[in-house]
C-alpha positions in Angstrom: 112.2 65.2 64.9 110.2 66.7 67.4 110.4 70.4 68.8 110.4 69.0 72.2 113.6 66.6 71.0 115.7 69.1 69.7 118.9 70.4 71.4 119.5 74.5 71.9 122.2 75.9 73.3 121.8 78.7 75.8 124.6 81.4 75.6 124.5 82.6 79.0 126.4 85.8 80.2 126.3 88.3 82.7 123.4 90.9 82.2 122.7 93.5 84.1 119.2 93.2 85.3 117.9 96.8 86.0 119.2 97.8 82.5 118.0 94.9 81.0 114.2 95.7 82.1 114.2 99.1 82.3 115.4 98.5 78.0 113.4 95.3 77.2 110.1 96.5 78.6 109.8 99.9 76.2 108.0 96.9 73.9 105.2 97.3 76.7 104.4 101.2 76.0 101.9 100.5 73.8 99.9 97.7 75.9 99.7 99.9 79.0 99.1 102.7 77.7 96.0 101.1 75.8 95.2 99.4 79.4 95.9 103.1 81.3 98.2 101.0 83.4 101.4 102.3 85.4 104.7 100.5 85.3 107.0 101.1 88.6 110.9 99.8 87.9 112.5 99.5 91.2 115.3 97.0 90.3 118.5 98.3 92.1 121.6 98.7 89.5 124.2 96.4 90.6 122.2 92.6 90.3 124.0 91.0 87.2 122.1 87.9 86.4 123.9 85.0 84.2 121.2 84.5 81.8 120.8 83.8 77.9 119.4 87.5 76.4 116.8 86.0 73.9 115.4 83.0 76.7 114.9 86.0 79.4 113.6 88.4 77.2 111.3 86.0 75.9 110.3 84.5 79.6 109.9 88.3 81.1 107.9 89.4 77.8 105.3 86.9 78.8 105.1 87.3 82.3 104.8 91.0 81.7 102.0 90.6 79.5 100.3 88.3 81.7 100.1 91.4 84.4 99.1 93.5 81.7 96.0 91.6 80.6 94.9 90.3 83.9 95.2 93.5 85.6 92.7 96.2 86.9 92.2 99.6 84.8 94.7 102.0 85.9 96.3 99.3 87.7 100.0 99.2 88.6 102.4 96.6 87.0 105.7 96.5 89.3 109.0 95.1 89.3 111.2 94.5 92.0 114.6 92.2 92.7 117.2 91.5 95.5 119.9 89.0 95.8 118.6 86.3 98.0 121.3 84.4 98.8 125.2 84.2 97.8 124.3 83.0 93.9 120.7 83.5 93.3 118.6 86.6 92.2 115.1 86.9 92.4 113.2 89.3 90.0 109.5 89.7 91.2 106.4 91.0 89.0 103.4 92.0 90.6 100.5 93.5 89.4 97.1 95.3 91.2 94.5 92.4 89.5 92.2 90.5 91.8 94.5 87.7 92.1 93.8 84.0 92.2 93.5 81.6 95.1 96.2 79.3 96.2 94.3 76.3 94.6 94.1 78.2 91.3 98.0 78.5 91.4 99.0 74.9 90.2 96.7 75.0 87.5 98.6 78.7 86.0 101.0 75.8 84.9 98.7 73.5 82.7 98.5 74.4 79.1 95.6 75.8 78.4 93.8 76.3 81.3 93.2 79.7 81.8 91.2 79.3 84.5 87.9 80.4 83.3 89.1 82.8 81.1 89.1 81.4 78.1 86.0 82.5 76.6 86.6 86.2 77.6 87.6 88.5 75.2 91.3 88.4 76.4 93.8 86.8 74.1 96.2 84.5 74.7 96.0 80.3 75.2 97.4 79.4 78.9 100.5 79.0 77.9 102.8 82.2 78.6 103.6 80.7 82.2 103.9 77.6 81.4 106.9 78.9 78.5 108.7 81.2 80.8 109.3 78.5 83.5 110.7 76.4 81.2 112.8 79.0 80.0 113.7 80.3 83.2 114.6 76.5 84.5 116.8 76.2 81.3 118.8 79.2 82.4 119.4 77.5 85.9 116.9 78.7 87.4 113.0 78.8 89.0 109.5 80.3 88.6 106.8 80.4 91.3 104.0 82.1 91.9 102.4 83.4 94.9 99.1 85.2 95.1 95.5 85.2 96.9 92.0 87.2 96.3 91.3 90.3 96.1 95.5 91.4 95.2 97.4 90.9 92.0 99.5 87.2 91.9 103.5 88.0 92.7 105.5 86.2 89.8 109.0 85.3 91.5 111.8 84.5 88.2 114.8 82.8 90.6 118.3 83.3 88.5 121.5 82.0 89.0 124.5 84.7 89.4 127.7 84.3 90.0 131.0 83.3 87.8 129.9 79.7 87.9 127.1 80.4 85.6 129.5 82.5 83.0 129.3 79.3 80.0 127.6 78.6 77.9 125.3 75.6 78.5 123.8 73.0 76.5 120.6 70.8 77.2 119.6 67.8 75.2 115.7 68.1 75.9 
């Protein structure tokens, strides 16, 4: 059986977003220190998303790793969140990197396309955003990227909130 054909369960439950991010991002401290970056978490308490803890952790760490890896020296990685409409919250991670053009954004979700950085010293295979988008989609959300040259990208994860999402979701891939 192929990996993309396997059935897997998501165990969605309420997660306090500010606490979840504060806890999970402690894993990033060595990377931040190595790059001399600062992280700001501006997620208000009280935002609760319904998500699979393991999937959300994996998606957010992939997004944060990209924000660190492609940032400027002494830059900032910023997390913000808000409820955008009943039933959904948006979590944004942004950085102070160089940014990418609008024309390049669709290429971010092409496997192994690192926008010309394939031969750079930066580690990676060009799969992080694709994996994060898939994980967030499986939890009933979506992932979007906004950027322009001269300012780092903003990656928005739109996640479900509300009682209708507080159950186990089964997915047949």
